[in-house]
Each structure stands twice: as C-alpha cells, then as structure tokens.
N, C-alpha and C positions, 0 to 999 in steps of 0.2 A: 594322684591326679596324672592323667596321661598327657604327654606332650602333644601339642597341636601345631600343625603347619599354618602358615599364613593363609593358605587356601581354605583350610578347615575353619580357621577363625572367621574369615570373610563369610563363609557359608552359615556359620552359627549366628553371626550378627544379622545376616540377611533374614534368616528364619525368625529372629527376634523382631525385626522391623516389620516383616510381612504380617504379623498378627494384629497390627494396628491399622485402622482405616486411613490415617494421615500418611502412612508410608514414609518415604524419604522426604526430608525438607529440601528446599532449594539449595543449590551450591553456595549462594551468598549467606543464607541462614546457617549452613554448616560451617562456613568459614568463620562466622561470628562466634559460633559455639566453640570451635577449635581454638580461636584466639582467647576466648574466656578461659578455657581449660589450661592453655599454656600459661596464662596469667596466674591461675591458681597454683600451677606447678612452680612457677617462679617465686611465688609468695612462700611456698613451703620450703624451697631450697634456701631462700633468704632466712627463714626462721631457723632452719637446722644448721646452716653453714655460714650464715652472715651475722651481722651485728644486731639485727632487728629481732627481738624476742616477741613471742605472742603475748597478747593480753590475756589475763586470767580467764576472762569469760569466753574466749574464742574456742571453738570446737577443735579438738585434736584431730589432725589428719597427718598422713605420711607422704613423703615424696613418692613412694611406690604407688600409693593409692591415686595420687594425682597423675602420675605417669601412665597408670592404667586407664584413667579417663581420657588422656590424650590419645592413647592407642585405640580405644573404643571409638572415639569420634573420627579418627583417621580411617579406621576400617569402614565406618558408615559412609564417609565421604568417598572413599575409593569405590565402594559398592555402587553408590548412586551414580557415579560417573563411568561405571563399567571398566574400572582399572584393576588389573591383576597385580596385586602388590608383590607376589613372588617374582613375577617377571620384572617389575620395576626394581625390586631389590637386587636381582641378579645383574641387571643393566648398570645400576649404580655401583655395585661392587667392582664390576669390570672397569668402569670409568675411573673409580678411585684407585684401583690397583695399577692402572696404566698412568694416569695423569699425576697422581700424588705419590707414586712409589718411592720417590727420593725427596719428597718435600720436607720430611723431618729426618733427623739423625736416626739411622737404623741401628738396631742391636747387632746385626750381622756385619756392620762396618762397610757395607757396600754403598757406593755413591752413583751418581748419574753416569751412564755410559758403561757400567759394569753389569755383568750377569752372574 
C-alpha cells in the first residue's frame, strides 16, 4: 500500500463524501461524531491497557481501528471547514518545537537558553 500525504487523504475523503447527496454534515454534528469516536477509542485503550476487560459478548475492536475512525472524522471535519491539515500540522510543529523545546528533559542534555 502506498503512503499518502495528508493532502491526498483529504482529497480521498472528499471524493468519498461527494458521492452522497447529504454531503458534509454540519460542524456541530461532526463534533458530536468526533466526540463519539474519541469515546470509542478511550474505551478500547481502557480495555487493552486498563483494568476494565471487555464482556464476552462485546465485538472485538482494536485501538488502531478506533484511531483510524478518529482520523477519518477529523479529515471530514477539516474538509468541511476548508482547513488544510498539512498547513495546520506544520504550524503546530513549529509552535511545539519553539514553545515546548525544553519543556521535558531532553536526551541531548540541552536546557533552556542553550543551542
């Protein structure tokens, strides 16, 4: 399977959504769906890494599957709001690399004020 950029993923999701008459749902409906998917992800993480085991009759799902659902809904939400996730990612990485570069103990031993 070929690797895809965020831009390619956004285009693919848009092509998927465009085949349906309903198109994109409202931002509020998308937020509700994203919240639902994050809740399902939390449930799977809890089952795999926490103390709460699944009931025998519960459908088996994976953390990866639920994380994929969160990504899919995030792509839908970005598309509907005309947000370029590649641009947003680059801006966020720049922010984190500046703001938080010394927030945690670094492997290279550098601290605030050092280059």
